[in-house]
C-alpha positions as CSV (number, residue, x, y, z in Angstrom):
1,X,61.2,-34.2,113.6
2,X,59.5,-37.4,114.4
3,X,58.6,-39.6,111.5
4,X,54.9,-39.6,110.9
5,X,53.1,-42.7,112.3
6,X,50.5,-44.4,110.0
7,X,47.7,-46.7,110.7
8,X,48.8,-49.8,108.8
9,X,45.7,-52.0,109.0
10,X,42.1,-51.0,108.8
11,X,40.0,-51.9,111.9
12,X,36.7,-53.2,110.7
13,X,33.4,-53.7,112.5
14,X,32.2,-57.3,112.5
15,X,28.8,-56.1,111.5
16,X,30.2,-54.2,108.5
17,X,31.8,-57.4,107.2
18,X,28.5,-59.1,107.4
19,X,26.5,-56.3,105.8
20,X,29.0,-55.7,103.0
21,X,29.4,-59.4,102.0
22,X,27.0,-59.2,99.1
23,X,28.4,-55.8,97.8
24,X,31.9,-56.5,96.4
25,X,33.1,-52.9,96.0
26,X,31.9,-52.0,99.5
27,X,33.5,-55.2,101.0
28,X,36.9,-54.6,99.4
29,X,36.9,-50.9,100.3
30,X,36.8,-52.0,104.0
31,X,40.3,-53.4,103.7
32,X,41.9,-50.2,102.4
33,X,42.5,-47.5,105.1
34,X,42.9,-43.8,104.1
35,X,46.5,-44.0,105.1
36,X,47.1,-47.1,102.9
37,X,45.5,-45.3,100.0
38,X,47.1,-41.9,100.3
39,X,50.5,-42.8,101.8
40,X,51.1,-46.2,100.0
41,X,54.7,-45.5,99.4
42,X,55.5,-45.1,103.1
43,X,53.2,-47.9,104.2
44,X,53.8,-50.5,101.5
45,X,57.1,-51.8,102.9
46,X,55.6,-52.2,106.4
47,X,52.7,-54.4,105.2
48,X,52.8,-58.2,105.1
49,X,52.9,-59.9,101.7
50,X,49.2,-60.5,101.6
51,X,48.4,-56.9,102.3
52,X,51.0,-55.6,99.8
53,X,49.5,-57.8,97.1
54,X,45.9,-56.6,97.8
55,X,47.0,-52.9,98.0
56,X,48.9,-53.3,94.7
57,X,45.8,-54.8,93.1
58,X,43.5,-52.1,94.5
59,X,45.6,-49.2,93.4
60,X,46.5,-50.5,90.0
61,X,43.0,-51.8,89.2
62,X,41.6,-48.3,89.9
63,X,44.1,-46.8,87.4
64,X,43.3,-49.5,84.9
65,X,39.7,-48.3,85.0
66,X,40.4,-44.6,85.2
67,X,39.7,-42.3,82.3
68,X,40.5,-38.5,82.2
69,X,39.8,-35.9,79.6
70,X,40.0,-32.1,79.0
71,X,37.8,-30.9,76.2
72,X,39.3,-27.4,76.3
73,X,42.9,-28.7,75.7
74,X,41.6,-31.5,73.4
75,X,43.2,-34.5,75.2
76,X,42.0,-37.7,76.8
77,X,43.5,-40.7,78.6
78,X,41.7,-43.9,79.0
79,X,42.6,-46.4,81.7
80,X,45.1,-49.2,81.2
81,X,48.7,-50.2,82.0
82,X,50.1,-46.9,80.8
83,X,47.8,-45.0,83.2
84,X,48.7,-47.3,86.0
85,X,52.5,-46.9,85.4
86,X,52.0,-43.1,85.1
87,X,50.2,-43.1,88.5
88,X,53.2,-44.8,90.0
89,X,52.1,-48.4,90.4
90,X,54.4,-50.0,87.8
91,X,57.0,-50.8,90.4
92,X,54.5,-52.6,92.5
93,X,53.0,-54.6,89.7
94,X,56.1,-55.5,87.7
95,X,59.1,-55.2,90.0
96,X,57.6,-57.1,93.0
97,X,56.3,-60.7,93.1
98,X,52.7,-59.4,92.6
99,X,51.8,-61.7,89.7
100,X,53.2,-64.8,91.4
101,X,51.4,-64.2,94.6
102,X,48.0,-63.3,93.1
103,X,48.2,-66.5,91.0
104,X,48.3,-68.4,94.3
105,X,45.1,-66.7,95.2
106,X,43.5,-68.2,92.1
107,X,43.9,-65.1,89.8
108,X,45.6,-67.0,87.0
109,X,44.3,-64.6,84.3
110,X,45.6,-61.4,85.9
111,X,48.9,-63.1,86.6
112,X,49.2,-64.2,82.9
113,X,48.4,-60.7,81.6
114,X,50.9,-59.0,84.0
115,X,53.6,-61.4,82.9
116,X,52.9,-60.6,79.2
117,X,53.0,-56.9,80.0
118,X,56.2,-57.1,81.9
119,X,58.5,-56.9,78.9
120,X,56.5,-53.9,77.5
121,X,56.9,-52.2,80.9
122,X,60.7,-52.7,80.8
123,X,60.9,-51.4,77.3
124,X,59.0,-48.1,78.0
125,X,59.2,-47.5,81.8
126,X,61.9,-44.8,81.5
127,X,60.0,-42.8,78.9
128,X,56.7,-43.1,80.8
129,X,58.6,-42.0,84.0
130,X,59.5,-38.7,82.3
131,X,55.8,-37.9,81.7
132,X,54.7,-35.2,84.1
133,X,51.1,-34.4,83.1
134,X,48.0,-36.3,81.8
135,X,48.2,-34.1,78.7
136,X,51.7,-35.5,78.0
137,X,50.5,-39.0,78.8
138,X,47.7,-38.5,76.3
139,X,50.2,-37.8,73.6
140,X,52.3,-40.8,74.7
141,X,49.3,-43.1,74.3
142,X,49.4,-42.5,70.6
143,X,53.0,-43.5,70.5
144,X,53.0,-46.5,72.8
145,X,50.2,-48.9,71.8
146,X,51.9,-52.1,72.9
147,X,49.6,-52.4,76.0
148,X,46.3,-52.0,74.2
149,X,45.5,-55.7,73.6
150,X,46.4,-56.6,77.2
151,X,44.4,-53.6,78.5
152,X,41.4,-55.0,76.7
153,X,42.1,-58.6,78.0
154,X,42.3,-57.2,81.5
155,X,38.9,-55.4,81.3
156,X,37.3,-58.6,80.0
157,X,38.4,-60.7,82.9
158,X,38.6,-58.1,85.7
159,X,35.2,-58.7,87.2
160,X,35.6,-62.4,87.4
161,X,39.1,-62.1,88.9
162,X,38.1,-59.4,91.4
163,X,35.4,-61.8,92.7
164,X,38.2,-64.4,93.2
165,X,40.1,-61.8,95.2
166,X,37.1,-61.0,97.3
167,X,36.6,-64.7,98.1
168,X,40.2,-65.1,99.1
169,X,40.0,-62.2,101.5
170,X,36.8,-63.5,103.0
171,X,38.6,-66.8,103.7
172,X,41.7,-65.0,105.2
173,X,40.2,-61.9,106.8
174,X,42.8,-61.7,109.7
175,X,45.6,-61.4,107.2
176,X,44.1,-58.1,105.9
177,X,42.5,-56.4,108.8
178,X,41.8,-56.2,112.5
179,X,38.2,-57.1,113.4
180,X,36.4,-55.0,116.0
181,X,34.0,-57.5,117.5
182,X,32.4,-54.6,119.5
183,X,31.5,-52.7,116.4
184,X,32.8,-49.3,117.6
185,X,34.5,-48.1,114.4
186,X,33.0,-45.3,112.3
187,X,31.0,-46.9,109.5
188,X,29.9,-45.7,106.1
189,X,28.7,-49.2,105.0
190,X,25.0,-48.5,105.2
191,X,25.4,-45.3,103.2
192,X,27.5,-47.0,100.5
193,X,25.1,-49.9,100.2
194,X,22.1,-47.5,99.9
195,X,23.8,-45.6,97.1
196,X,24.4,-48.9,95.2
197,X,20.9,-50.0,95.7
198,X,19.5,-46.6,94.7
199,X,21.7,-46.6,91.5
200,X,20.6,-50.2,90.7
201,X,16.9,-49.3,91.1
202,X,17.4,-46.3,88.8
203,X,19.2,-48.4,86.1
204,X,16.4,-51.0,86.4
205,X,13.8,-48.3,85.9
206,X,15.6,-46.9,82.8
207,X,15.7,-50.4,81.3
208,X,12.0,-50.9,81.8
209,X,11.1,-47.4,80.5
């Protein structure tokens, strides 16, 4: 059986880069292909250091912000390092040079928090690795509370640091993608921007109500 071939780098319309520039989440999403997101274990070793660092940030940041709950079974899991490790990203964050590289991008605060969290990860990684379900993880959250202060610190600085990452990618676009100058790639940018603007208008209306 032939090994499956993956598209390693997203190919981005030049026009989409321009349109998405003022919408951080839309802009950053351009640099993560479906294959990078869904098959990161196969793809990660094939990426260059810059791409590995961004993919690690993208995946782990999503977990840091992800909350899950089940009212019927009476459990909940908030985002944070425990969730990120459970989701399989601890190896990328703590066992690779992620913190050192992202510090060179200007993200000194994320780097510092990851370095503080490293010893906690080493202490608990085997126990977290044995967790099979979010319900089990919920129970473990009550037992392992070492990450909580760092989780809070991360949430406080994440917006600011994500903006630094966006600026870094803007200045080094060719390290993260292939640019289609003919703008032939399927695009969802206009739809995503409209959704953001509609949501912002709704929130503004609720504030003024």
